[in-house]
CHARMM-style PDB file with segment names, atoms N, HN, CA, C and O in Angstrom:
ATOM      1  N   MET     1     -12.791  26.055-101.610  1.00  0.00      PROA
ATOM      2  CA  MET     1     -13.344  26.859-100.609  1.00  0.00      PROA
ATOM      3  C   MET     1     -12.145  27.903-100.054  1.00  0.00      PROA
ATOM      4  O   MET     1     -10.976  27.545 -99.908  1.00  0.00      PROA
ATOM      5  N   GLU     2     -12.586  29.102 -99.803  1.00  0.00      PROA
ATOM      6  HN  GLU     2     -13.535  29.393 -99.921  1.00  0.00      PROA
ATOM      7  CA  GLU     2     -11.659  30.129 -99.317  1.00  0.00      PROA
ATOM      8  C   GLU     2     -11.739  29.936 -97.793  1.00  0.00      PROA
ATOM      9  O   GLU     2     -12.807  29.863 -97.184  1.00  0.00      PROA
ATOM     10  N   ILE     3     -10.516  29.861 -97.223  1.00  0.00      PROA
ATOM     11  HN  ILE     3      -9.648  29.921 -97.717  1.00  0.00      PROA
ATOM     12  CA  ILE     3     -10.315  29.812 -95.780  1.00  0.00      PROA
ATOM     13  C   ILE     3      -9.888  31.209 -95.344  1.00  0.00      PROA
ATOM     14  O   ILE     3      -8.770  31.591 -95.689  1.00  0.00      PROA
ATOM     15  N   VAL     4     -10.537  31.872 -94.744  1.00  0.00      PROA
ATOM     16  HN  VAL     4     -11.445  31.562 -94.463  1.00  0.00      PROA
ATOM     17  CA  VAL     4     -10.367  33.117 -94.107  1.00  0.00      PROA
ATOM     18  C   VAL     4     -10.762  33.272 -92.627  1.00  0.00      PROA
ATOM     19  O   VAL     4     -11.705  32.646 -92.142  1.00  0.00      PROA
ATOM     20  N   ASN     5      -9.970  34.167 -91.905  1.00  0.00      PROA
ATOM     21  HN  ASN     5      -9.204  34.675 -92.298  1.00  0.00      PROA
ATOM     22  CA  ASN     5     -10.223  34.318 -90.557  1.00  0.00      PROA
ATOM     23  C   ASN     5     -10.433  33.046 -89.565  1.00  0.00      PROA
ATOM     24  O   ASN     5     -11.289  32.971 -88.683  1.00  0.00      PROA
ATOM     25  N   LEU     6      -9.513  32.112 -89.887  1.00  0.00      PROA
ATOM     26  HN  LEU     6      -8.818  32.173 -90.604  1.00  0.00      PROA
ATOM     27  CA  LEU     6      -9.418  30.717 -89.179  1.00  0.00      PROA
ATOM     28  C   LEU     6      -8.174  30.928 -88.277  1.00  0.00      PROA
ATOM     29  O   LEU     6      -7.190  31.550 -88.678  1.00  0.00      PROA
ATOM     30  N   THR     7      -8.269  30.344 -86.959  1.00  0.00      PROA
ATOM     31  HN  THR     7      -9.068  29.838 -86.633  1.00  0.00      PROA
ATOM     32  CA  THR     7      -7.299  30.089 -86.213  1.00  0.00      PROA
ATOM     33  C   THR     7      -6.421  28.945 -86.679  1.00  0.00      PROA
ATOM     34  O   THR     7      -6.936  28.063 -87.366  1.00  0.00      PROA
ATOM     35  N   GLU     8      -5.228  28.892 -86.383  1.00  0.00      PROA
ATOM     36  HN  GLU     8      -4.810  29.608 -85.824  1.00  0.00      PROA
ATOM     37  CA  GLU     8      -4.271  27.625 -86.745  1.00  0.00      PROA
ATOM     38  C   GLU     8      -4.853  26.299 -86.465  1.00  0.00      PROA
ATOM     39  O   GLU     8      -4.704  25.337 -87.219  1.00  0.00      PROA
ATOM     40  N   LYS     9      -5.726  26.265 -85.020  1.00  0.00      PROA
ATOM     41  HN  LYS     9      -5.846  27.046 -84.408  1.00  0.00      PROA
ATOM     42  CA  LYS     9      -6.244  25.024 -84.692  1.00  0.00      PROA
ATOM     43  C   LYS     9      -7.464  24.788 -85.799  1.00  0.00      PROA
ATOM     44  O   LYS     9      -7.612  23.689 -86.334  1.00  0.00      PROA
ATOM     45  N   GLN    10      -8.198  25.760 -86.049  1.00  0.00      PROA
ATOM     46  HN  GLN    10      -8.077  26.653 -85.614  1.00  0.00      PROA
ATOM     47  CA  GLN    10      -9.385  25.571 -86.974  1.00  0.00      PROA
ATOM     48  C   GLN    10      -8.909  25.113 -88.328  1.00  0.00      PROA
ATOM     49  O   GLN    10      -9.461  24.185 -88.921  1.00  0.00      PROA
ATOM     50  N   LYS    11      -7.902  25.760 -88.797  1.00  0.00      PROA
ATOM     51  HN  LYS    11      -7.454  26.514 -88.316  1.00  0.00      PROA
ATOM     52  CA  LYS    11      -7.051  25.202 -90.161  1.00  0.00      PROA
ATOM     53  C   LYS    11      -6.794  23.767 -90.012  1.00  0.00      PROA
ATOM     54  O   LYS    11      -7.161  22.969 -90.875  1.00  0.00      PROA
ATOM     55  N   SER    12      -6.159  23.401 -88.915  1.00  0.00      PROA
ATOM     56  HN  SER    12      -5.861  24.049 -88.215  1.00  0.00      PROA
ATOM     57  CA  SER    12      -5.667  21.896 -88.703  1.00  0.00      PROA
ATOM     58  C   SER    12      -7.081  21.107 -88.766  1.00  0.00      PROA
ATOM     59  O   SER    12      -7.135  20.037 -89.373  1.00  0.00      PROA
ATOM     60  N   VAL    13      -8.123  21.600 -88.189  1.00  0.00      PROA
ATOM     61  HN  VAL    13      -8.079  22.469 -87.696  1.00  0.00      PROA
ATOM     62  CA  VAL    13      -9.245  20.662 -88.136  1.00  0.00      PROA
ATOM     63  C   VAL    13      -9.864  20.402 -89.632  1.00  0.00      PROA
ATOM     64  O   VAL    13     -10.221  19.304 -90.060  1.00  0.00      PROA
ATOM     65  N   VAL    14      -9.914  21.666 -90.341  1.00  0.00      PROA
ATOM     66  HN  VAL    14      -9.624  22.557 -89.993  1.00  0.00      PROA
ATOM     67  CA  VAL    14     -10.446  21.644 -91.530  1.00  0.00      PROA
ATOM     68  C   VAL    14      -9.535  20.858 -92.687  1.00  0.00      PROA
ATOM     69  O   VAL    14     -10.053  20.266 -93.634  1.00  0.00      PROA
ATOM     70  N   ASP    15      -8.315  20.932 -92.495  1.00  0.00      PROA
ATOM     71  HN  ASP    15      -7.894  21.413 -91.725  1.00  0.00      PROA
ATOM     72  CA  ASP    15      -7.406  20.093 -93.457  1.00  0.00      PROA
ATOM     73  C   ASP    15      -7.670  18.549 -93.146  1.00  0.00      PROA
ATOM     74  O   ASP    15      -7.539  17.735 -94.060  1.00  0.00      PROA
ATOM     75  N   ILE    16      -8.031  18.151 -91.903  1.00  0.00      PROA
ATOM     76  HN  ILE    16      -8.137  18.812 -91.161  1.00  0.00      PROA
ATOM     77  CA  ILE    16      -8.275  16.722 -91.637  1.00  0.00      PROA
ATOM     78  C   ILE    16      -9.593  16.540 -91.931  1.00  0.00      PROA
ATOM     79  O   ILE    16      -9.777  15.385 -92.315  1.00  0.00      PROA
ATOM     80  N   LEU    17     -10.559  17.176 -91.913  1.00  0.00      PROA
ATOM     81  HN  LEU    17     -10.410  18.114 -91.602  1.00  0.00      PROA
ATOM     82  CA  LEU    17     -11.918  16.838 -92.340  1.00  0.00      PROA
ATOM     83  C   LEU    17     -12.137  16.972 -93.715  1.00  0.00      PROA
ATOM     84  O   LEU    17     -13.010  16.285 -94.245  1.00  0.00      PROA
ATOM     85  N   LYS    18     -11.447  17.783 -94.385  1.00  0.00      PROA
ATOM     86  HN  LYS    18     -10.738  18.341 -93.954  1.00  0.00      PROA
ATOM     87  CA  LYS    18     -11.508  17.634 -95.965  1.00  0.00      PROA
ATOM     88  C   LYS    18     -11.324  16.309 -96.522  1.00  0.00      PROA
ATOM     89  O   LYS    18     -11.989  16.000 -97.510  1.00  0.00      PROA
ATOM     90  N   LYS    19     -10.432  15.415 -95.967  1.00  0.00      PROA
ATOM     91  HN  LYS    19      -9.891  15.666 -95.164  1.00  0.00      PROA
ATOM     92  CA  LYS    19     -10.125  14.294 -96.382  1.00  0.00      PROA
ATOM     93  C   LYS    19     -11.195  13.193 -96.090  1.00  0.00      PROA
ATOM     94  O   LYS    19     -11.523  12.316 -96.890  1.00  0.00      PROA
ATOM     95  N   GLU    20     -11.679  13.360 -94.860  1.00  0.00      PROA
ATOM     96  HN  GLU    20     -11.413  14.072 -94.210  1.00  0.00      PROA
ATOM     97  CA  GLU    20     -12.726  12.066 -94.394  1.00  0.00      PROA
ATOM     98  C   GLU    20     -13.564  12.702 -93.337  1.00  0.00      PROA
ATOM     99  O   GLU    20     -13.274  13.738 -92.738  1.00  0.00      PROA
ATOM    100  N   HSD    21     -14.686  11.942 -93.163  1.00  0.00      PROA
ATOM    101  HN  HSD    21     -14.922  11.101 -93.650  1.00  0.00      PROA
ATOM    102  CA  HSD    21     -15.623  12.301 -92.114  1.00  0.00      PROA
ATOM    103  C   HSD    21     -15.107  11.502 -90.709  1.00  0.00      PROA
ATOM    104  O   HSD    21     -14.869  10.294 -90.692  1.00  0.00      PROA
ATOM    105  N   LEU    22     -14.972  12.434 -89.484  1.00  0.00      PROA
ATOM    106  HN  LEU    22     -15.165  13.415 -89.498  1.00  0.00      PROA
ATOM    107  CA  LEU    22     -14.386  11.886 -88.368  1.00  0.00      PROA
ATOM    108  C   LEU    22     -15.203  12.161 -87.048  1.00  0.00      PROA
ATOM    109  O   LEU    22     -15.877  13.191 -87.020  1.00  0.00      PROA
ATOM    110  N   THR    23     -15.200  11.415 -86.069  1.00  0.00      PROA
ATOM    111  HN  THR    23     -14.652  10.579 -86.092  1.00  0.00      PROA
ATOM    112  CA  THR    23     -15.687  11.713 -84.741  1.00  0.00      PROA
ATOM    113  C   THR    23     -14.722  12.549 -84.068  1.00  0.00      PROA
ATOM    114  O   THR    23     -13.552  12.630 -84.441  1.00  0.00      PROA
ATOM    115  N   SER    24     -15.234  13.220 -83.004  1.00  0.00      PROA
ATOM    116  HN  SER    24     -16.185  13.154 -82.701  1.00  0.00      PROA
ATOM    117  CA  SER    24     -14.245  14.049 -82.251  1.00  0.00      PROA
ATOM    118  C   SER    24     -13.121  13.352 -81.609  1.00  0.00      PROA
ATOM    119  O   SER    24     -12.061  13.957 -81.448  1.00  0.00      PROA
ATOM    120  N   PHE    25     -13.247  12.236 -81.262  1.00  0.00      PROA
ATOM    121  HN  PHE    25     -14.108  11.745 -81.393  1.00  0.00      PROA
ATOM    122  CA  PHE    25     -12.043  11.611 -80.789  1.00  0.00      PROA
ATOM    123  C   PHE    25     -11.048  11.314 -81.854  1.00  0.00      PROA
ATOM    124  O   PHE    25      -9.843  11.442 -81.635  1.00  0.00      PROA
ATOM    125  N   GLN    26     -11.495  10.939 -82.951  1.00  0.00      PROA
ATOM    126  HN  GLN    26     -12.473  10.835 -83.130  1.00  0.00      PROA
ATOM    127  CA  GLN    26     -10.594  10.610 -84.167  1.00  0.00      PROA
ATOM    128  C   GLN    26     -10.045  11.938 -84.530  1.00  0.00      PROA
ATOM    129  O   GLN    26      -8.861  11.923 -84.868  1.00  0.00      PROA
ATOM    130  N   ILE    27     -10.644  13.067 -84.533  1.00  0.00      PROA
ATOM    131  HN  ILE    27     -11.606  13.079 -84.260  1.00  0.00      PROA
ATOM    132  CA  ILE    27     -10.029  14.478 -84.871  1.00  0.00      PROA
ATOM    133  C   ILE    27      -8.993  14.691 -83.887  1.00  0.00      PROA
ATOM    134  O   ILE    27      -7.868  15.048 -84.235  1.00  0.00      PROA
ATOM    135  N   LEU    28      -9.337  14.473 -82.552  1.00  0.00      PROA
ATOM    136  HN  LEU    28     -10.251  14.183 -82.270  1.00  0.00      PROA
ATOM    137  CA  LEU    28      -8.311  14.758 -81.531  1.00  0.00      PROA
ATOM    138  C   LEU    28      -7.066  13.896 -81.745  1.00  0.00      PROA
ATOM    139  O   LEU    28      -5.988  14.484 -81.654  1.00  0.00      PROA
ATOM    140  N   THR    29      -7.059  12.757 -81.981  1.00  0.00      PROA
ATOM    141  HN  THR    29      -7.934  12.280 -82.054  1.00  0.00      PROA
ATOM    142  CA  THR    29      -5.758  11.929 -82.144  1.00  0.00      PROA
ATOM    143  C   THR    29      -5.148  12.289 -83.484  1.00  0.00      PROA
ATOM    144  O   THR    29      -4.015  11.852 -83.686  1.00  0.00      PROA
ATOM    145  N   ARG    30      -5.697  12.987 -84.391  1.00  0.00      PROA
ATOM    146  HN  ARG    30      -6.617  13.342 -84.227  1.00  0.00      PROA
ATOM    147  CA  ARG    30      -4.974  13.368 -85.615  1.00  0.00      PROA
ATOM    148  C   ARG    30      -4.367  14.777 -85.807  1.00  0.00      PROA
ATOM    149  O   ARG    30      -3.374  15.081 -86.466  1.00  0.00      PROA
ATOM    150  N   VAL    31      -5.261  15.636 -85.017  1.00  0.00      PROA
ATOM    151  HN  VAL    31      -6.068  15.388 -84.481  1.00  0.00      PROA
ATOM    152  CA  VAL    31      -4.689  17.074 -85.001  1.00  0.00      PROA
ATOM    153  C   VAL    31      -3.344  17.160 -83.826  1.00  0.00      PROA
ATOM    154  O   VAL    31      -3.411  16.795 -82.652  1.00  0.00      PROA
ATOM    155  N   LYS    32      -2.329  17.656 -84.414  1.00  0.00      PROA
ATOM    156  HN  LYS    32      -2.274  17.952 -85.368  1.00  0.00      PROA
ATOM    157  CA  LYS    32      -1.164  17.651 -83.689  1.00  0.00      PROA
ATOM    158  C   LYS    32      -1.281  18.927 -82.418  1.00  0.00      PROA
ATOM    159  O   LYS    32      -0.827  18.764 -81.285  1.00  0.00      PROA
ATOM    160  N   ASN    33      -1.913  20.066 -82.840  1.00  0.00      PROA
ATOM    161  HN  ASN    33      -2.282  20.198 -83.760  1.00  0.00      PROA
ATOM    162  CA  ASN    33      -1.835  21.181 -82.087  1.00  0.00      PROA
ATOM    163  C   ASN    33      -3.067  21.415 -81.096  1.00  0.00      PROA
ATOM    164  O   ASN    33      -3.208  22.475 -80.486  1.00  0.00      PROA
ATOM    165  N   ILE    34      -4.069  20.186 -80.972  1.00  0.00      PROA
ATOM    166  HN  ILE    34      -3.954  19.325 -81.468  1.00  0.00      PROA
ATOM    167  CA  ILE    34      -5.008  20.358 -79.965  1.00  0.00      PROA
ATOM    168  C   ILE    34      -4.860  19.031 -79.064  1.00  0.00      PROA
ATOM    169  O   ILE    34      -4.843  17.947 -79.647  1.00  0.00      PROA
ATOM    170  N   SER    35      -4.765  19.076 -77.810  1.00  0.00      PROA
ATOM    171  HN  SER    35      -4.780  19.957 -77.336  1.00  0.00      PROA
ATOM    172  CA  SER    35      -4.591  18.012 -76.918  1.00  0.00      PROA
ATOM    173  C   SER    35      -5.615  17.777 -76.013  1.00  0.00      PROA
ATOM    174  O   SER    35      -5.613  16.746 -75.341  1.00  0.00      PROA
ATOM    175  N   ILE    36      -6.643  18.755 -75.899  1.00  0.00      PROA
ATOM    176  HN  ILE    36      -6.644  19.593 -76.445  1.00  0.00      PROA
ATOM    177  CA  ILE    36      -7.711  18.673 -74.932  1.00  0.00      PROA
ATOM    178  C   ILE    36      -8.938  18.633 -75.750  1.00  0.00      PROA
ATOM    179  O   ILE    36      -9.036  19.355 -76.743  1.00  0.00      PROA
ATOM    180  N   ILE    37      -9.972  17.752 -75.352  1.00  0.00      PROA
ATOM    181  HN  ILE    37      -9.893  17.166 -74.545  1.00  0.00      PROA
ATOM    182  CA  ILE    37     -11.119  17.697 -76.001  1.00  0.00      PROA
ATOM    183  C   ILE    37     -12.026  18.972 -75.821  1.00  0.00      PROA
ATOM    184  O   ILE    37     -12.840  19.294 -76.687  1.00  0.00      PROA
ATOM    185  N   LEU    38     -11.873  19.578 -74.826  1.00  0.00      PROA
ATOM    186  HN  LEU    38     -11.213  19.317 -74.122  1.00  0.00      PROA
ATOM    187  CA  LEU    38     -12.830  20.857 -74.586  1.00  0.00      PROA
ATOM    188  C   LEU    38     -12.338  21.981 -75.482  1.00  0.00      PROA
ATOM    189  O   LEU    38     -13.100  22.807 -75.983  1.00  0.00      PROA
ATOM    190  N   VAL    39     -10.846  21.963 -75.677  1.00  0.00      PROA
ATOM    191  HN  VAL    39     -10.227  21.291 -75.270  1.00  0.00      PROA
ATOM    192  CA  VAL    39     -10.426  22.953 -76.883  1.00  0.00      PROA
ATOM    193  C   VAL    39     -10.846  22.639 -78.228  1.00  0.00      PROA
ATOM    194  O   VAL    39     -11.109  23.529 -79.037  1.00  0.00      PROA
ATOM    195  N   LEU    40     -10.919  21.394 -78.503  1.00  0.00      PROA
ATOM    196  HN  LEU    40     -10.705  20.671 -77.846  1.00  0.00      PROA
ATOM    197  CA  LEU    40     -11.463  20.753 -79.759  1.00  0.00      PROA
ATOM    198  C   LEU    40     -12.986  21.280 -79.957  1.00  0.00      PROA
ATOM    199  O   LEU    40     -13.348  21.864 -80.978  1.00  0.00      PROA
ATOM    200  N   TYR    41     -13.808  21.008 -78.884  1.00  0.00      PROA
ATOM    201  HN  TYR    41     -13.514  20.533 -78.055  1.00  0.00      PROA
ATOM    202  CA  TYR    41     -14.996  21.451 -79.109  1.00  0.00      PROA
ATOM    203  C   TYR    41     -15.214  22.910 -79.322  1.00  0.00      PROA
ATOM    204  O   TYR    41     -16.075  23.363 -80.077  1.00  0.00      PROA
ATOM    205  N   LYS    42     -14.426  23.580 -78.648  1.00  0.00      PROA
ATOM    206  HN  LYS    42     -13.727  23.212 -78.034  1.00  0.00      PROA
ATOM    207  CA  LYS    42     -14.477  25.194 -78.898  1.00  0.00      PROA
ATOM    208  C   LYS    42     -14.215  25.500 -80.472  1.00  0.00      PROA
ATOM    209  O   LYS    42     -14.905  26.287 -81.121  1.00  0.00      PROA
ATOM    210  N   GLU    43     -13.187  24.810 -80.960  1.00  0.00      PROA
ATOM    211  HN  GLU    43     -12.626  24.171 -80.433  1.00  0.00      PROA
ATOM    212  CA  GLU    43     -12.847  25.076 -82.246  1.00  0.00      PROA
ATOM    213  C   GLU    43     -13.913  24.553 -83.300  1.00  0.00      PROA
ATOM    214  O   GLU    43     -14.138  25.181 -84.334  1.00  0.00      PROA
ATOM    215  N   LEU    44     -14.515  23.442 -82.998  1.00  0.00      PROA
ATOM    216  HN  LEU    44     -14.333  22.932 -82.158  1.00  0.00      PROA
ATOM    217  CA  LEU    44     -15.601  22.866 -83.640  1.00  0.00      PROA
ATOM    218  C   LEU    44     -16.853  23.720 -83.788  1.00  0.00      PROA
ATOM    219  O   LEU    44     -17.520  23.842 -84.815  1.00  0.00      PROA
ATOM    220  N   ASP    45     -17.109  24.392 -82.401  1.00  0.00      PROA
ATOM    221  HN  ASP    45     -16.568  24.292 -81.567  1.00  0.00      PROA
ATOM    222  CA  ASP    45     -18.146  25.399 -82.443  1.00  0.00      PROA
ATOM    223  C   ASP    45     -17.761  26.638 -83.221  1.00  0.00      PROA
ATOM    224  O   ASP    45     -18.687  27.141 -83.857  1.00  0.00      PROA
ATOM    225  N   GLY    46     -16.701  27.170 -83.292  1.00  0.00      PROA
ATOM    226  HN  GLY    46     -15.949  26.761 -82.775  1.00  0.00      PROA
ATOM    227  CA  GLY    46     -16.259  28.113 -84.033  1.00  0.00      PROA
ATOM    228  C   GLY    46     -16.504  27.829 -85.510  1.00  0.00      PROA
ATOM    229  O   GLY    46     -17.120  28.682 -86.149  1.00  0.00      PROA
ATOM    230  N   LEU    47     -16.121  26.807 -86.073  1.00  0.00      PROA
ATOM    231  HN  LEU    47     -15.621  26.114 -85.554  1.00  0.00      PROA
ATOM    232  CA  LEU    47     -16.414  26.266 -87.452  1.00  0.00      PROA
ATOM    233  C   LEU    47     -17.817  26.370 -87.786  1.00  0.00      PROA
ATOM    234  O   LEU    47     -18.241  26.976 -88.770  1.00  0.00      PROA
ATOM    235  N   TYR    48     -18.654  25.644 -86.775  1.00  0.00      PROA
ATOM    236  HN  TYR    48     -18.310  25.152 -85.976  1.00  0.00      PROA
ATOM    237  CA  TYR    48     -20.085  25.676 -87.018  1.00  0.00      PROA
ATOM    238  C   TYR    48     -20.530  27.109 -87.260  1.00  0.00      PROA
ATOM    239  O   TYR    48     -21.174  27.407 -88.266  1.00  0.00      PROA
ATOM    240  N   LYS    49     -20.198  27.955 -86.372  1.00  0.00      PROA
ATOM    241  HN  LYS    49     -19.674  27.712 -85.555  1.00  0.00      PROA
ATOM    242  CA  LYS    49     -20.726  29.444 -86.367  1.00  0.00      PROA
ATOM    243  C   LYS    49     -20.329  30.022 -87.751  1.00  0.00      PROA
ATOM    244  O   LYS    49     -21.128  30.803 -88.268  1.00  0.00      PROA
ATOM    245  N   LYS    50     -19.237  29.738 -88.373  1.00  0.00      PROA
ATOM    246  HN  LYS    50     -18.588  29.104 -87.953  1.00  0.00      PROA
ATOM    247  CA  LYS    50     -18.897  30.312 -89.666  1.00  0.00      PROA
ATOM    248  C   LYS    50     -19.443  29.446 -90.751  1.00  0.00      PROA
ATOM    249  O   LYS    50     -19.078  29.673 -91.905  1.00  0.00      PROA
ATOM    250  N   GLY    51     -20.331  28.416 -90.486  1.00  0.00      PROA
ATOM    251  HN  GLY    51     -20.626  28.232 -89.549  1.00  0.00      PROA
ATOM    252  CA  GLY    51     -21.061  27.829 -91.621  1.00  0.00      PROA
ATOM    253  C   GLY    51     -19.959  26.896 -92.185  1.00  0.00      PROA
ATOM    254  O   GLY    51     -20.246  26.590 -93.342  1.00  0.00      PROA
ATOM    255  N   MET    52     -19.021  26.446 -91.847  1.00  0.00      PROA
ATOM    256  HN  MET    52     -18.788  26.695 -90.907  1.00  0.00      PROA
ATOM    257  CA  MET    52     -17.992  25.677 -92.553  1.00  0.00      PROA
ATOM    258  C   MET    52     -18.007  24.147 -92.057  1.00  0.00      PROA
ATOM    259  O   MET    52     -17.247  23.344 -92.598  1.00  0.00      PROA
ATOM    260  N   LEU    53     -18.854  23.756 -91.050  1.00  0.00      PROA
ATOM    261  HN  LEU    53     -19.471  24.408 -90.610  1.00  0.00      PROA
ATOM    262  CA  LEU    53     -18.782  22.306 -90.510  1.00  0.00      PROA
ATOM    263  C   LEU    53     -20.074  21.779 -90.660  1.00  0.00      PROA
ATOM    264  O   LEU    53     -21.025  22.562 -90.662  1.00  0.00      PROA
ATOM    265  N   GLY    54     -20.273  20.440 -90.799  1.00  0.00      PROA
ATOM    266  HN  GLY    54     -19.501  19.805 -90.798  1.00  0.00      PROA
ATOM    267  CA  GLY    54     -21.455  19.816 -90.806  1.00  0.00      PROA
ATOM    268  C   GLY    54     -21.340  18.561 -89.893  1.00  0.00      PROA
ATOM    269  O   GLY    54     -20.231  18.105 -89.617  1.00  0.00      PROA
ATOM    270  N   SER    55     -22.443  18.027 -89.443  1.00  0.00      PROA
ATOM    271  HN  SER    55     -23.344  18.398 -89.667  1.00  0.00      PROA
ATOM    272  CA  SER    55     -22.245  16.799 -88.830  1.00  0.00      PROA
ATOM    273  C   SER    55     -23.468  15.940 -88.873  1.00  0.00      PROA
ATOM    274  O   SER    55     -24.476  16.483 -89.327  1.00  0.00      PROA
ATOM    275  N   TYR    56     -23.565  14.659 -88.470  1.00  0.00      PROA
ATOM    276  HN  TYR    56     -22.747  14.218 -88.101  1.00  0.00      PROA
ATOM    277  CA  TYR    56     -24.478  13.527 -88.434  1.00  0.00      PROA
ATOM    278  C   TYR    56     -24.225  12.547 -87.613  1.00  0.00      PROA
ATOM    279  O   TYR    56     -23.042  12.339 -87.343  1.00  0.00      PROA
ATOM    280  N   ILE    57     -25.123  11.816 -87.093  1.00  0.00      PROA
ATOM    281  HN  ILE    57     -26.084  11.984 -87.313  1.00  0.00      PROA
ATOM    282  CA  ILE    57     -24.902  10.663 -86.206  1.00  0.00      PROA
ATOM    283  C   ILE    57     -25.118   9.390 -86.886  1.00  0.00      PROA
ATOM    284  O   ILE    57     -26.157   9.213 -87.523  1.00  0.00      PROA
ATOM    285  N   LYS    58     -24.302   8.572 -86.811  1.00  0.00      PROA
ATOM    286  HN  LYS    58     -23.458   8.716 -86.294  1.00  0.00      PROA
ATOM    287  CA  LYS    58     -24.266   7.258 -87.478  1.00  0.00      PROA
ATOM    288  C   LYS    58     -23.762   6.169 -86.320  1.00  0.00      PROA
ATOM    289  O   LYS    58     -22.701   6.249 -85.700  1.00  0.00      PROA
ATOM    290  N   ASN    59     -24.675   5.234 -86.191  1.00  0.00      PROA
ATOM    291  HN  ASN    59     -25.537   5.169 -86.695  1.00  0.00      PROA
ATOM    292  CA  ASN    59     -24.436   4.206 -84.976  1.00  0.00      PROA
ATOM    293  C   ASN    59     -23.946   4.853 -83.719  1.00  0.00      PROA
ATOM    294  O   ASN    59     -22.901   4.513 -83.164  1.00  0.00      PROA
ATOM    295  N   ASN    60     -24.813   5.884 -83.254  1.00  0.00      PROA
ATOM    296  HN  ASN    60     -25.661   6.160 -83.705  1.00  0.00      PROA
ATOM    297  CA  ASN    60     -24.602   6.530 -82.091  1.00  0.00      PROA
ATOM    298  C   ASN    60     -23.384   7.304 -81.819  1.00  0.00      PROA
ATOM    299  O   ASN    60     -23.019   7.578 -80.676  1.00  0.00      PROA
ATOM    300  N   LEU    61     -22.731   7.669 -82.936  1.00  0.00      PROA
ATOM    301  HN  LEU    61     -23.028   7.447 -83.865  1.00  0.00      PROA
ATOM    302  CA  LEU    61     -21.466   8.385 -82.974  1.00  0.00      PROA
ATOM    303  C   LEU    61     -21.738   9.618 -83.833  1.00  0.00      PROA
ATOM    304  O   LEU    61     -22.428   9.551 -84.850  1.00  0.00      PROA
ATOM    305  N   LYS    62     -21.162  10.772 -83.386  1.00  0.00      PROA
ATOM    306  HN  LYS    62     -20.601  10.827 -82.560  1.00  0.00      PROA
ATOM    307  CA  LYS    62     -21.465  11.934 -84.196  1.00  0.00      PROA
ATOM    308  C   LYS    62     -20.150  12.220 -84.997  1.00  0.00      PROA
ATOM    309  O   LYS    62     -19.031  12.320 -84.494  1.00  0.00      PROA
ATOM    310  N   TYR    63     -20.481  12.342 -86.401  1.00  0.00      PROA
ATOM    311  HN  TYR    63     -21.389  12.261 -86.810  1.00  0.00      PROA
ATOM    312  CA  TYR    63     -19.290  12.545 -87.168  1.00  0.00      PROA
ATOM    313  C   TYR    63     -19.351  13.953 -87.587  1.00  0.00      PROA
ATOM    314  O   TYR    63     -20.423  14.557 -87.610  1.00  0.00      PROA
ATOM    315  N   TYR    64     -18.235  14.493 -87.917  1.00  0.00      PROA
ATOM    316  HN  TYR    64     -17.364  14.003 -87.898  1.00  0.00      PROA
ATOM    317  CA  TYR    64     -17.980  15.990 -88.335  1.00  0.00      PROA
ATOM    318  C   TYR    64     -17.475  15.814 -89.862  1.00  0.00      PROA
ATOM    319  O   TYR    64     -16.879  14.822 -90.283  1.00  0.00      PROA
ATOM    320  N   TYR    65     -17.796  16.870 -90.552  1.00  0.00      PROA
ATOM    321  HN  TYR    65     -18.280  17.675 -90.209  1.00  0.00      PROA
ATOM    322  CA  TYR    65     -17.309  16.967 -91.950  1.00  0.00      PROA
ATOM    323  C   TYR    65     -17.439  18.355 -92.483  1.00  0.00      PROA
ATOM    324  O   TYR    65     -18.193  19.189 -91.981  1.00  0.00      PROA
ATOM    325  N   ILE    66     -16.567  18.605 -93.669  1.00  0.00      PROA
ATOM    326  HN  ILE    66     -15.954  17.928 -94.077  1.00  0.00      PROA
ATOM    327  CA  ILE    66     -16.602  19.885 -94.240  1.00  0.00      PROA
ATOM    328  C   ILE    66     -17.484  19.668 -95.461  1.00  0.00      PROA
ATOM    329  O   ILE    66     -17.155  18.857 -96.326  1.00  0.00      PROA
ATOM    330  N   PRO    67     -18.557  20.357 -95.535  1.00  0.00      PROA
ATOM    331  CA  PRO    67     -19.481  20.247 -96.724  1.00  0.00      PROA
ATOM    332  C   PRO    67     -18.962  20.750 -98.047  1.00  0.00      PROA
ATOM    333  OT1 PRO    67     -19.670  20.686 -99.052  1.00  0.00      PROA
TER     334      PRO     67
END
């Protein structure tokens, strides 16, 4: 996958989600340059809009992944 026009925060999220599917809290604890959940949701929304992010709900938890 070619990564273009991504912020550093988005690149960090993509790198982590390439390895495994995670909840937003799990992403927040693993990404070093994002410390506030609202900032994480902004970055996730940006990735959704670029068509780079997928999600699903399992056991009442929303998981994110890179398709």
